[in-house]
N, C-alpha and C positions, 0 to 999 in steps of 0.2 A: 550176385549179379550187379548189385548196386555199386560195389567197389570197382568193378570193371568199368561201369559208366563214368564214375568220377575220374578214374585214371585217363580215360579217353578224352574227357572234357579238358583235363589239365594239360594234356599234350597238345591240343589244338587251340589253346587259349591265345597264343600269339599269332596264329595264322591270319586272322582277320586284320590285325594291325599291319602285317607284312603286305597283304594284298592291297590294303588302303594306301600304303606308302608307295606301291608300284603304280596304282591306278590314278591317284589324286593328281600328280603332276601332269599326266597326260590329259586328264579331264580339264584341269585349269588351263592348259595350253590351248585346248580346243575352244573353250569358252571365251578366252581373251582374243583368240584369233577371229572368232565370229564378231566380237565387239569392234575390233579394228577394221575388219572388212565392211561392217555396217557404216562406220564413220567415213571410210573412203568412198563408199557408194553415195552417201549423203553429200559429201563434198563434190563429187562428180555431177550430181543432179543440180546442186546449187550453182555451180559455175556454168552449167548448160543453160539454166534459166537466166543467169547474168549475161551470157553472150547474146541470148535472144533479146533481152531488154536493151542492151547496148546497140545491137545492129538495127533495131527498130528506130532509135534516135538517129543513127548514122544515115539510114535510108531516107529519113524525113528532113535531112539537113540541107537539101537543095535550095531552099529559100533563104538560107542563112540563119535560120531560127536556132540551130544547135551547132555547137563546136565540139572539138575533140575533148575538151575539158568537161563538157556536159556528158559525153559518152562515158568517160572515165568515172565521173561521179555516179552515174546511173548504175554502172557495173558494180561499183563499191557498195552502193545501197542494196542492190539485188543479192549480193553475196557478201554480207558483212563478216561472217565467220564460218566459211565452209567446213564441214566436218567437225564443227564445234571447236575450231582452232581460233587463235587470237588475231590473225591478220586477215584483212579482206583480200579478195581476188583482185588481180590487176590486168590491164589490157597491155599486151605486148605481142608484136610491135604496134605502132600507132594504128588506129582504125582507118580504113579506107572509107572516106566520106563521099556522099553523092554530091556532084557539082550542081550549080544552078543550071537549069534547062538541060538536064542529063538526058542522053539518048535512051531509048527503050531497052537497050542491051546492057546498060550500066548497072553495076551492083555495088552495094556497100558490104564491107567485110569487117568483122570484129573477132579478134582472137584473144580469149581469156586464159590466163595462166595462173595456177595456184600450186605452191609447194606444200604438199601434204606430208605431215609428219605424224607417224603412228605412235601410239603410246607404248605398245609392246613389240610390234613388228614394224618394219620400215621406219625405224626411229631416225635414220639418217635422212629420210625424206625422199619423196618421189614427186615428179612434176606431173600434175594433171592439167590437161589442156583441152579446150573446147573452142571450136570455130563455128561462127554463124555467118551466113550470107543471105542478103535480101535484095530483091530488085529495087532500084531507086523509085521513089514515089510511094513506097509502102505497099 
């Protein structure tokens, strides 16, 4: 009986290695996909916050206290490295600032753009964009 068990173990000795060779690449692909998706989501949240910060300044610009350069600087400060990337988010096109003595229907607009480059997926990059609008006067 023992000889039969030894022969059975000897025949199945490589089966676990073959199963691991099949499953491991799929598991690694799944894990790295989750990591890249998390980074993209983090970048989207950061540029959303940057757009809100920028439009807040643009809405308060009616008295001449803030300029488009101030809005651009605030956006860069709010999203210095979205998705753990190396470049800050940018405002594109130029923000719509509130004029002095703006009517009640006027609104400021800031559009923040970021080129997200994934480590494993989307390595060519994809454009993430967030737009924020706020009534003049804050």
